[in-house]
C-alpha positions as CSV (number, residue, x, y, z in Angstrom):
1,M,114.5,9.3,-173.1
2,L,111.9,8.7,-170.8
3,R,112.5,5.1,-170.7
4,R,116.1,5.8,-170.3
5,L,115.5,8.0,-167.2
6,I,113.1,5.8,-165.8
7,N,115.7,2.9,-166.0
8,F,118.5,4.9,-164.6
9,A,116.2,6.3,-161.5
10,E,114.8,2.6,-161.0
11,S,118.5,1.2,-160.8
12,S,119.9,4.2,-158.6
13,A,117.2,4.9,-156.5
14,G,115.6,1.3,-156.0
15,F,112.0,2.0,-157.0
16,D,109.5,1.2,-159.6
17,A,109.0,4.2,-161.8
18,R,106.1,2.7,-163.7
19,S,104.2,2.1,-160.5
20,S,105.2,5.5,-159.1
21,I,103.8,7.2,-162.0
22,A,100.7,5.2,-161.7
23,Q,100.0,6.4,-158.2
24,I,100.8,9.9,-159.0
25,Y,98.2,9.7,-161.5
26,R,95.4,7.9,-159.3
27,P,93.6,11.0,-158.5
28,V,93.3,11.9,-162.1
29,I,92.0,8.5,-162.9
30,R,89.8,8.4,-160.0
31,G,88.3,11.5,-161.3
32,Y,87.9,10.0,-164.9
33,F,85.8,7.2,-163.2
34,G,83.7,9.6,-161.2
35,V,82.8,11.7,-164.3
36,A,82.3,8.6,-166.2
37,A,79.8,7.3,-163.5
38,I,77.9,10.4,-163.1
39,Y,77.7,11.0,-167.2
40,Y,76.2,7.4,-167.7
41,I,73.8,7.8,-164.6
42,F,72.4,10.7,-166.3
43,M,72.7,9.0,-169.7
44,T,70.2,6.3,-168.3
45,L,67.8,8.6,-167.1
46,T,67.6,10.1,-170.7
47,H,67.3,6.8,-172.1
48,F,63.9,6.2,-170.9
49,Q,63.2,9.4,-172.4
50,E,64.4,8.6,-175.9
51,F,64.2,4.8,-176.2
52,S,61.5,2.2,-175.7
53,G,61.2,-1.8,-176.1
54,A,64.1,-3.5,-176.9
55,D,66.2,-0.4,-177.8
56,L,65.5,0.7,-174.3
57,L,66.7,-2.6,-172.8
58,S,69.8,-2.4,-174.8
59,M,70.6,1.3,-174.0
60,V,70.0,1.1,-170.5
61,S,71.8,-2.2,-169.9
62,A,74.9,-0.6,-171.6
63,S,74.9,2.7,-169.6
64,V,73.8,1.1,-166.2
65,T,76.9,-1.4,-166.7
66,A,79.1,1.4,-167.4
67,S,77.8,3.4,-164.3
68,L,78.0,0.5,-162.1
69,F,81.2,-0.5,-163.1
70,T,82.9,3.2,-162.8
71,L,81.4,3.6,-159.5
72,F,83.2,0.5,-158.5
73,A,86.7,1.9,-159.9
74,W,86.1,5.0,-158.4
75,H,85.6,3.2,-154.9
76,A,88.3,1.0,-155.3
77,L,90.7,3.8,-156.1
78,R,90.4,5.4,-152.7
79,K,93.5,3.8,-151.8
80,P,96.7,3.0,-153.9
81,L,96.3,-0.4,-156.2
82,P,99.0,-2.2,-158.3
83,I,99.6,-1.1,-161.6
84,G,98.1,-4.1,-163.0
85,K,94.6,-3.6,-161.2
86,L,94.8,0.1,-162.2
87,E,95.4,-0.6,-166.0
88,A,92.7,-3.3,-165.9
89,L,90.0,-1.1,-164.4
90,T,91.0,1.7,-166.8
91,S,90.9,-0.7,-169.8
92,V,87.3,-2.3,-169.0
93,T,86.1,1.4,-168.5
94,N,87.1,2.5,-171.8
95,M,85.8,-0.6,-173.5
96,L,82.6,-0.1,-171.8
97,I,82.3,3.7,-173.4
98,I,83.4,2.5,-176.7
99,I,80.5,-0.1,-176.3
100,N,78.2,2.6,-175.2
101,V,79.0,4.8,-178.4
102,L,78.6,1.3,-180.7
103,V,75.2,0.5,-179.3
104,A,73.8,3.7,-179.7
105,L,75.0,4.4,-183.4
106,Q,73.8,0.5,-184.0
107,L,70.2,1.6,-182.9
108,E,70.1,5.1,-184.2
109,Y,72.9,5.9,-186.6
110,A,73.7,9.7,-187.3
111,E,76.9,11.0,-188.9
112,P,77.4,13.8,-186.2
113,K,77.8,11.1,-183.4
114,L,81.1,10.0,-185.0
115,I,82.6,13.1,-183.3
116,Y,82.4,10.7,-180.3
117,F,85.1,8.7,-181.4
118,M,87.6,11.8,-181.6
119,M,86.6,12.9,-178.2
120,M,87.0,9.2,-176.7
121,A,90.7,9.3,-178.4
122,M,91.3,12.5,-176.9
123,I,90.0,11.3,-173.6
124,F,91.8,8.0,-173.6
125,A,95.1,9.7,-174.1
126,F,94.8,11.7,-170.7
127,A,92.9,8.8,-168.7
128,C,95.2,5.8,-169.6
129,V,97.9,5.0,-167.1
130,S,100.4,3.5,-169.5
131,M,101.6,4.0,-173.4
132,R,100.6,0.6,-173.8
133,Q,97.2,0.9,-172.4
134,A,96.6,4.0,-174.6
135,L,97.6,2.9,-177.8
136,L,95.3,-0.2,-177.3
137,S,92.4,2.3,-176.2
138,I,93.1,4.6,-178.9
139,A,93.3,1.6,-181.6
140,A,89.9,0.4,-180.1
141,T,88.5,3.5,-180.6
142,L,89.5,4.2,-184.2
143,G,88.6,0.8,-184.9
144,G,85.1,1.5,-184.0
145,L,85.0,4.3,-186.0
146,F,85.9,2.6,-189.2
147,Y,83.7,0.0,-188.6
148,Q,80.8,2.5,-188.4
149,L,82.1,4.2,-191.6
150,A,82.3,0.9,-193.2
151,Q,78.8,0.0,-192.7
152,H,77.3,3.7,-193.0
153,E,79.6,6.0,-194.6
154,S,81.9,4.4,-196.9
155,D,82.5,7.1,-199.3
156,Q,83.8,9.2,-196.3
157,L,86.4,6.6,-195.5
158,T,89.3,8.9,-196.9
159,I,88.6,12.0,-195.6
160,Y,87.7,10.3,-192.1
161,G,91.2,8.5,-192.6
162,F,92.9,11.8,-192.3
163,I,90.8,13.0,-189.6
164,S,91.6,10.0,-187.7
165,F,95.2,10.0,-188.4
166,A,95.5,13.5,-187.0
167,A,93.4,12.3,-183.9
168,A,95.5,9.2,-183.5
169,L,98.7,11.3,-183.7
170,S,97.4,14.1,-181.4
171,A,96.1,11.5,-178.9
172,I,99.4,9.6,-179.1
173,A,101.5,12.7,-178.6
174,I,99.3,13.9,-175.7
175,T,100.1,10.4,-174.2
176,F,103.9,10.3,-174.8
177,F,104.4,14.0,-173.7
178,L,102.2,13.9,-170.7
179,R,103.6,10.7,-169.5
180,R,107.1,12.1,-170.0
181,A,106.4,15.1,-167.9
182,I,105.2,12.7,-165.3
183,G,107.9,10.5,-165.7
184,L,110.5,13.2,-165.4
185,A,108.9,14.6,-162.2
186,V,108.6,11.1,-160.7
187,A,112.6,10.3,-161.3
188,A,113.5,13.8,-160.2
189,K,111.5,13.2,-157.1
190,H,113.0,9.7,-156.4
191,E,116.2,11.0,-157.1
192,A,115.9,14.2,-154.5
193,E,114.6,11.4,-152.1
194,R,117.3,9.3,-152.8
195,E,119.7,12.2,-152.5
196,L,118.1,13.2,-149.4
197,K,118.3,9.6,-147.8
198,Q,122.0,9.5,-148.6
199,A,122.3,12.8,-146.9
200,Q,120.3,11.5,-144.2
201,N,122.3,8.4,-143.7
202,L,125.8,10.3,-144.0
203,G,124.3,12.6,-141.3
204,E,123.5,9.5,-139.1
205,T,126.7,8.0,-140.0
206,M,128.5,11.2,-139.2
207,R,126.6,11.6,-135.9
208,Q,127.4,7.9,-134.9
209,R,131.0,8.6,-135.6
210,S,131.0,11.7,-133.5
211,L,129.7,9.9,-130.8
212,S,132.0,6.7,-130.9
213,D,135.7,6.9,-129.6
214,S,137.8,6.5,-132.6
215,L,140.3,4.1,-130.8
216,T,138.2,1.6,-129.1
217,G,134.9,2.0,-130.9
218,L,133.0,2.6,-127.2
219,P,130.5,5.6,-126.9
220,N,133.0,8.9,-126.2
221,R,132.6,11.8,-124.0
222,R,129.7,13.4,-125.9
223,A,127.8,10.2,-126.0
224,F,128.2,9.6,-122.2
225,F,126.7,13.0,-121.4
226,E,123.8,12.5,-123.9
227,T,122.9,9.2,-121.9
228,Y,123.9,10.5,-118.5
229,T,121.3,13.5,-119.3
230,E,118.6,11.0,-120.4
231,Y,119.1,8.8,-117.2
232,K,119.1,12.0,-115.1
233,N,116.4,14.1,-116.6
234,G,114.3,11.6,-118.7
235,G,114.3,8.4,-116.8
236,D,111.8,6.7,-114.8
237,P,112.1,8.2,-111.2
238,S,111.1,4.4,-110.0
239,H,114.1,3.1,-111.4
240,A,117.7,4.0,-110.1
241,A,121.0,4.5,-111.8
242,W,124.7,4.7,-110.7
243,L,127.5,6.8,-112.1
244,I,130.5,4.6,-112.2
245,L,134.1,6.1,-112.8
246,L,136.9,3.8,-113.6
247,D,140.6,4.7,-113.9
248,L,143.6,2.3,-114.9
249,D,146.3,2.2,-112.5
250,G,149.9,1.9,-113.8
251,F,148.8,2.8,-117.6
252,K,151.1,5.5,-117.8
253,T,154.0,3.2,-116.8
254,V,153.1,1.0,-119.9
255,N,153.0,3.9,-122.3
256,D,156.5,5.0,-120.9
257,V,158.2,1.3,-121.0
258,Y,156.5,0.1,-124.1
259,G,155.3,3.0,-126.1
260,H,152.0,4.6,-127.1
261,I,151.3,2.0,-129.8
262,M,151.2,-0.7,-127.0
263,G,149.4,1.6,-125.1
264,D,146.6,2.0,-127.8
265,A,146.5,-1.5,-128.1
266,L,146.0,-2.3,-124.0
267,L,143.3,0.5,-124.2
268,K,141.4,-1.6,-126.8
269,E,141.7,-4.9,-124.8
270,V,140.4,-2.9,-121.7
271,A,137.5,-1.5,-123.6
272,E,136.6,-5.1,-125.0
273,R,136.6,-6.6,-121.4
274,L,134.4,-3.6,-120.4
275,R,132.0,-4.3,-123.5
276,N,131.6,-8.1,-122.4
277,Y,131.3,-7.3,-118.8
278,C,128.6,-4.6,-119.0
279,G,126.6,-6.0,-122.0
280,T,123.3,-4.5,-122.1
281,N,123.1,-4.0,-118.5
282,A,125.1,-0.8,-118.3
283,H,126.3,2.0,-120.6
284,V,130.1,2.1,-120.8
285,S,132.0,5.1,-122.6
286,R,135.6,6.2,-123.0
287,M,136.4,9.8,-121.6
288,G,139.6,10.0,-122.7
289,G,143.1,8.7,-121.9
290,D,142.6,5.7,-119.4
291,E,139.6,7.1,-117.9
292,F,136.0,4.9,-118.6
293,N,132.7,6.0,-117.1
294,I,129.7,3.4,-116.8
295,I,126.0,4.2,-116.1
296,L,124.5,1.2,-114.4
297,A,120.9,1.3,-114.5
298,T,119.6,-0.7,-111.2
299,N,117.3,-0.5,-108.3
300,A,119.9,-2.5,-106.3
301,G,121.4,-1.2,-103.2
302,V,124.8,0.0,-102.2
303,D,126.1,-3.4,-101.4
304,A,124.8,-4.8,-104.6
305,V,126.5,-2.1,-106.6
306,E,129.6,-2.3,-105.1
307,A,129.7,-6.3,-105.6
308,W,129.1,-5.4,-109.1
309,C,132.1,-3.2,-109.6
310,Q,134.3,-5.3,-107.2
311,K,133.6,-8.4,-109.9
312,L,134.5,-6.1,-112.8
313,L,138.2,-5.5,-111.1
314,P,139.7,-8.9,-111.2
315,Q,138.8,-8.8,-115.2
316,I,140.5,-5.7,-115.8
317,A,143.7,-6.7,-113.6
318,E,143.9,-10.1,-115.4
319,I,147.0,-10.4,-117.4
320,Y,147.1,-9.1,-121.1
321,R,148.9,-10.6,-123.9
322,I,149.7,-8.1,-126.6
323,D,152.3,-8.6,-129.5
324,D,153.8,-11.8,-127.3
325,R,154.3,-9.4,-124.1
326,L,152.2,-9.8,-120.9
327,I,151.2,-6.6,-119.6
328,Q,149.3,-6.3,-116.4
329,V,147.4,-3.0,-115.0
330,S,144.7,-2.7,-112.3
331,G,141.8,-0.2,-112.1
332,S,140.4,2.1,-109.3
333,I,136.6,2.8,-109.4
334,G,134.7,5.6,-108.0
335,C,130.7,5.4,-107.8
336,T,127.8,7.3,-106.8
337,E,124.2,6.9,-107.3
338,I,122.7,9.5,-110.0
339,L,120.0,11.6,-108.1
340,A,117.7,14.1,-109.7
341,D,118.0,16.7,-107.0
342,E,122.0,16.9,-107.5
343,T,123.4,19.1,-109.9
344,D,125.5,17.4,-112.7
345,T,128.6,19.0,-111.5
346,Q,128.1,18.0,-108.3
347,L,127.3,14.3,-109.2
348,I,130.4,13.9,-111.1
349,R,132.4,15.7,-108.7
350,N,131.1,13.1,-106.1
351,A,132.1,10.1,-108.3
352,D,135.5,11.9,-109.1
353,F,136.0,12.3,-105.4
354,A,135.3,8.9,-104.6
355,L,137.7,7.5,-107.5
356,L,140.6,9.9,-106.1
357,H,139.9,8.5,-102.7
358,A,140.3,4.5,-104.1
359,K,143.6,6.1,-105.8
360,R,144.8,7.4,-102.8
361,T,144.1,4.5,-100.4
362,G,145.8,1.7,-102.3
363,K,144.5,1.8,-105.8
364,N,142.8,-1.3,-107.5
365,R,139.7,-1.0,-105.2
366,V,136.0,0.2,-105.4
367,V,134.9,3.3,-103.5
368,V,131.3,4.3,-103.2
369,F,130.5,8.0,-102.2
370,C,129.2,8.2,-98.8
371,D,128.3,10.8,-96.2
372,E,132.0,11.0,-95.1
373,H,133.1,11.8,-98.3
374,A,130.5,14.4,-98.8
375,K,131.7,16.0,-95.8
376,N,135.2,15.9,-97.2
377,A,134.0,17.0,-100.7
378,A,132.4,19.9,-99.3
379,E,135.1,20.9,-97.2
380,S,137.3,20.6,-100.4
381,Y,134.8,22.5,-102.4
382,R,135.2,25.3,-99.5
383,I,138.9,25.3,-99.6
384,E,139.0,25.6,-103.5
385,Q,136.7,28.5,-103.7
386,A,138.5,30.3,-101.1
387,L,142.0,29.5,-103.2
388,R,140.5,30.8,-106.2
389,V,140.0,34.1,-104.7
390,A,142.9,34.1,-102.3
391,D,145.3,37.1,-102.0
392,F,148.6,34.6,-101.5
393,D,150.9,37.7,-100.9
394,K,148.9,38.8,-98.1
395,E,147.4,35.5,-96.8
396,I,150.4,33.1,-97.1
397,E,153.0,32.9,-94.2
398,L,156.2,31.3,-93.8
399,V,157.5,29.1,-90.8
400,F,160.7,27.3,-90.6
401,Q,161.9,24.0,-89.4
402,P,165.4,23.1,-88.7
403,Q,167.6,20.4,-90.2
404,F,170.2,19.4,-87.8
405,D,173.6,18.1,-89.0
406,L,174.4,15.5,-86.5
407,G,178.3,15.4,-87.4
408,E,178.7,19.1,-87.2
409,N,176.2,19.2,-84.0
410,K,174.6,22.2,-85.5
411,V,171.5,23.6,-87.6
412,V,172.6,23.7,-91.4
413,R,169.1,24.3,-93.1
414,A,165.6,25.0,-92.6
415,E,162.7,23.5,-94.4
416,V,160.2,26.4,-95.5
417,L,156.4,25.6,-94.5
418,A,153.5,27.7,-95.7
419,R,150.7,28.6,-93.7
420,W,147.5,30.2,-95.1
421,D,145.4,32.5,-93.0
422,S,142.3,32.6,-95.1
423,P,139.6,35.6,-94.7
424,T,137.1,33.1,-94.7
425,L,138.5,29.9,-93.5
426,G,140.6,31.1,-90.7
427,S,144.2,29.6,-90.2
428,T,144.4,26.7,-92.7
429,G,147.4,23.9,-92.3
430,P,148.9,22.6,-95.5
431,D,147.4,19.1,-94.9
432,R,144.2,20.8,-95.7
433,F,144.8,23.2,-98.6
434,I,148.0,21.8,-100.5
435,K,146.4,18.7,-102.1
436,V,143.1,20.9,-102.7
437,A,145.4,23.3,-104.5
438,E,147.2,20.5,-106.6
439,E,144.0,19.1,-107.7
440,S,142.5,22.3,-108.5
441,G,145.7,23.5,-110.6
442,L,146.2,26.3,-108.3
443,I,149.4,25.0,-106.5
444,A,151.7,26.9,-108.7
445,N,150.6,30.2,-107.6
446,I,151.4,29.3,-104.2
447,T,154.9,27.8,-104.8
448,L,155.9,30.9,-106.8
449,T,154.3,33.0,-103.8
450,V,156.2,31.1,-101.3
451,L,159.5,31.4,-103.3
452,Q,159.2,35.1,-103.6
453,K,158.7,35.2,-99.9
454,T,161.5,33.0,-99.2
455,I,163.7,35.1,-101.4
456,T,162.6,38.4,-99.5
457,T,163.4,36.7,-96.0
458,L,166.7,35.6,-97.2
459,K,167.7,39.0,-98.6
460,S,166.4,40.5,-95.5
461,W,168.9,38.7,-93.5
462,D,172.2,39.8,-92.6
463,Q,173.5,36.4,-92.4
464,R,172.5,34.0,-95.4
465,F,171.1,30.9,-94.2
466,P,170.4,27.6,-96.6
467,L,166.6,26.9,-96.9
468,S,164.6,24.3,-98.5
469,I,161.4,24.8,-100.4
470,N,159.0,22.0,-101.6
471,L,157.8,21.9,-105.1
472,S,154.8,19.7,-105.9
473,G,154.1,17.1,-109.0
474,H,152.4,20.0,-111.0
475,D,155.3,22.3,-110.8
476,L,158.0,19.6,-111.7
477,I,156.3,19.0,-115.0
478,A,155.3,22.3,-116.0
479,D,158.2,24.0,-117.8
480,Q,156.7,27.4,-117.3
481,V,156.8,27.2,-113.6
482,I,160.2,26.0,-113.5
483,D,161.1,28.9,-115.7
484,Q,159.6,31.6,-113.4
485,I,161.5,29.9,-110.5
486,I,164.6,30.2,-112.4
487,D,163.7,33.7,-113.2
488,L,162.9,34.7,-109.4
489,V,166.1,33.2,-108.2
490,H,168.4,34.8,-110.7
491,N,166.8,38.5,-110.5
492,S,167.2,38.2,-106.7
493,G,170.9,37.5,-107.0
494,L,171.1,34.9,-104.6
495,D,173.5,32.2,-104.2
496,P,171.3,29.0,-105.8
497,T,173.0,26.8,-103.3
498,L,171.1,28.7,-100.6
499,L,167.7,27.4,-102.3
500,E,167.2,23.6,-101.8
501,F,164.0,22.1,-103.6
502,E,162.4,19.0,-102.1
503,V,160.3,16.8,-104.3
504,T,158.6,13.4,-103.3
505,E,158.8,10.1,-105.4
506,S,154.9,10.3,-106.2
507,A,155.4,13.8,-107.4
508,M,157.6,12.7,-110.1
509,M,155.2,9.6,-111.1
510,P,153.1,11.6,-113.6
511,D,155.5,12.2,-115.9
512,A,159.0,10.9,-114.5
513,Q,161.1,11.9,-117.7
514,K,160.0,15.8,-117.5
515,A,160.3,15.7,-113.7
516,A,163.9,14.5,-114.0
517,D,164.4,17.2,-116.9
518,N,163.2,19.9,-114.8
519,L,165.0,18.9,-111.6
520,G,168.3,18.5,-114.0
521,R,167.7,22.3,-114.8
522,L,167.7,23.3,-111.5
523,A,170.5,21.0,-110.2
524,A,172.6,22.7,-113.1
525,L,172.0,26.2,-111.7
526,G,173.2,24.8,-108.4
527,H,170.2,24.2,-106.4
528,P,170.5,21.2,-104.1
529,I,167.9,18.7,-104.5
530,A,166.1,16.6,-101.8
531,L,163.8,13.6,-102.6
532,D,161.4,13.7,-99.8
533,D,159.3,10.9,-98.1
534,F,161.7,8.5,-99.1
535,G,160.8,4.7,-98.7
536,T,157.3,5.1,-99.2
537,G,157.4,5.1,-103.0
538,Y,158.6,3.1,-105.9
539,S,162.0,3.9,-106.2
540,N,164.9,1.6,-107.0
541,F,168.5,2.3,-107.0
542,G,168.5,2.2,-111.2
543,Y,166.0,4.9,-111.1
544,L,167.7,7.0,-108.2
545,R,171.1,7.2,-109.7
546,T,169.7,9.1,-112.6
547,L,168.0,12.1,-110.5
548,P,170.5,15.1,-109.7
549,I,169.7,14.6,-105.9
550,S,171.8,15.6,-103.0
551,K,169.7,14.4,-100.1
552,L,167.2,11.4,-99.4
553,K,164.8,12.4,-96.8
554,V,163.5,9.2,-95.0
555,D,159.9,9.5,-94.5
556,R,158.8,9.9,-90.4
557,S,156.6,6.8,-90.6
558,F,159.8,4.5,-89.9
559,M,160.3,6.2,-86.9
560,E,156.7,5.3,-85.3
561,N,157.5,1.9,-83.9
562,L,161.2,1.6,-83.0
563,T,160.5,-1.5,-80.8
564,D,160.2,-3.6,-83.9
565,P,163.7,-5.0,-84.8
566,M,162.5,-4.9,-88.6
567,S,162.5,-0.8,-88.1
568,E,166.0,-0.7,-87.5
569,K,166.8,-2.9,-90.3
570,I,165.1,-0.9,-92.7
571,L,166.5,2.3,-91.4
572,H,169.8,0.7,-92.0
573,S,169.1,-0.4,-95.4
574,L,167.8,3.2,-96.5
575,A,170.8,5.0,-95.0
576,G,172.8,2.6,-96.8
577,M,171.4,3.2,-100.0
578,A,172.1,7.1,-99.5
579,R,175.8,6.2,-98.9
580,T,175.8,4.0,-101.8
581,L,174.1,7.0,-104.1
582,D,177.0,9.4,-102.4
583,V,174.1,11.5,-101.0
584,E,173.0,12.9,-97.7
585,C,170.6,11.0,-95.3
586,L,168.3,12.9,-93.1
587,L,165.8,11.2,-90.9
588,E,162.4,12.8,-90.5
589,G,160.2,12.7,-87.6
590,V,162.8,12.7,-84.8
591,E,160.9,13.6,-81.7
592,N,162.9,12.2,-78.7
593,E,166.3,11.1,-77.6
594,L,165.5,7.2,-78.5
595,E,165.0,8.2,-82.0
596,L,167.9,10.4,-82.1
597,L,170.0,7.7,-80.8
598,M,168.5,5.5,-83.6
599,A,169.2,7.9,-86.2
600,K,172.9,8.0,-85.1
601,R,172.8,4.2,-85.0
602,V,171.8,3.8,-88.6
603,G,174.2,6.3,-90.0
604,A,172.1,9.2,-90.7
605,Q,173.8,12.3,-91.4
606,S,170.9,14.9,-90.3
607,V,167.6,14.8,-88.8
608,Q,164.6,16.9,-88.6
609,G,161.6,16.8,-85.8
610,Y,160.0,18.4,-83.0
611,Y,163.2,17.4,-81.1
612,F,165.0,19.8,-82.8
613,G,162.3,22.4,-83.1
614,I,158.8,22.6,-84.4
615,P,158.0,25.1,-87.2
616,M,159.1,28.7,-86.1
617,T,158.9,32.1,-87.2
618,A,162.1,33.7,-88.9
619,E,162.8,35.7,-85.7
620,E,162.6,32.4,-83.7
621,L,164.7,30.6,-86.0
622,F,167.6,33.0,-85.6
623,E,167.3,32.7,-81.9
624,Y,167.1,29.0,-82.1
625,I,170.5,28.7,-84.1
626,E,172.1,31.0,-81.6
627,E,170.9,29.1,-78.5
628,P,169.6,25.7,-79.7
629,D,169.5,24.0,-76.1
630,M,166.7,26.3,-74.8
631,W,164.3,24.7,-77.8
632,H,164.9,21.3,-76.4
633,E,163.5,22.7,-73.2
634,Q,160.3,24.4,-74.9
635,P,159.0,22.0,-77.3
636,Q,155.4,23.8,-77.1
637,R,156.8,26.9,-78.3
638,S,155.3,28.3,-81.5
639,V,152.9,25.2,-81.7
640,A,150.2,27.4,-83.0
641,F,151.8,27.0,-86.4
642,G,151.6,23.2,-86.2
643,Q,153.3,21.0,-88.8
């Protein structure tokens, strides 16, 4: 059983059981050598009193040899020895003990001294390393006993035979069961160690998996923050590090056009390019979606870090071949230096601000966070904090900018614009707070407040007048926001045709299908839909014809350089597209007679701009509707509201 257990333990745990038993037994054997050395030193001294002449020489030689050898063996066992050497030391010691007894009996025989052989058999049963060694030592002991009996007590052979048999059986039993118990303990110990090792390996494997992105194999968000913390808090202060955020441009389009399987394959290819580019110089991780973070440890200056990132962009933008399809995306990068005195939140916010700036200013570029960004980020942070505690019902005011129909020669609608009078920031224009509200997820509250105030204003007028309200990209893809808009209008009892909703092309890009579906829901109820900032996005005819739009608002930027002949051609083309789609064309930014003339020449149906009225209050809007000519003569009226 012990052999089977040892064989199992050796095969499963990968260890030498005999060696392990020997090493566990080593302190016992070393004690055996120490006791033997002391005993024979003492016996050497007594020999000088009991013997003389040749007998003394024989006894002293035997005892001194035994004491010196056991001292040597005791010293050698200070550290573990191979089992072969351990068995050799024990066997020699056992033989020296037997020799000492035989020499003593040869010089002075006495039957009571035969008891030494029984004692030695028991001692060897305890002291031997292996069963084989114990059997040899016990056999040598009993052999010495019968040699003495044959010489001196031949008539006692029978009785001593039974005694020897009992002693041998007892010694063998002690040897077997003692080593069996030790063997079981050793096997159990190593089995426990093996299972512990397996558990540790499994734990390490699970830890590595928990730190790895399952799709790309790159370190994941958790691993990034662990590495980031090491660099920020435990790194060498003399060595700088940079936080680099990379976001793919056009990845959502790949998912929409080719499907998520192709998108996943693209992410794997991007990850491989990042891994190859960064090598051991930087830690790259996937944060989720198409977002990747890089920690670059370098003492190089801003220009060198920016150059390093610039070299990465062409590699990301190089065409990918996936399932025989050619796909191209680019990347935008924002980076900031990791400084010990900056909070984690602020550092990540800074890098994210730089990335956002790269996205807004053309994409496929690198932006390093700088003092100007810090100033803008600080302002955005102040605005965000003020927005989070704002009471929009009290702080939001509405102003209205007329839309003039050139054919009917009158105001036919007005765009509703929000103005925010913050208790902490003062009067704040939409160019400052709308983007922050969108980025912080607070825009829906503003949209719903503006809609509610617009409904209240409309219901307070004796004469109903059509108004236009802006919807953000966040509003368009949020079903719950659209549900609330529909409920507000339905509960108001107003005719939905009085409330037009304006959206921009860029607002629909995050999820064009969801945006189109929600616009369809609004249009089905009778709400007119206007596409704002037309001409500055990515629209094509096929895409536009699928949207439920009733008006195209041409962006004001096309009115900025009318001396350029190309401007008129572009405006003609945009107005022509509106006619082809059978929708109204409105030109924004009309501020003088020359621009009004151009709007008429290109075929625009309506216009909006300072020439026909700056943003004004509800009361001023009705005055304007009744006497529009006086507003042409007073262009600075209500300028405090701005646009």
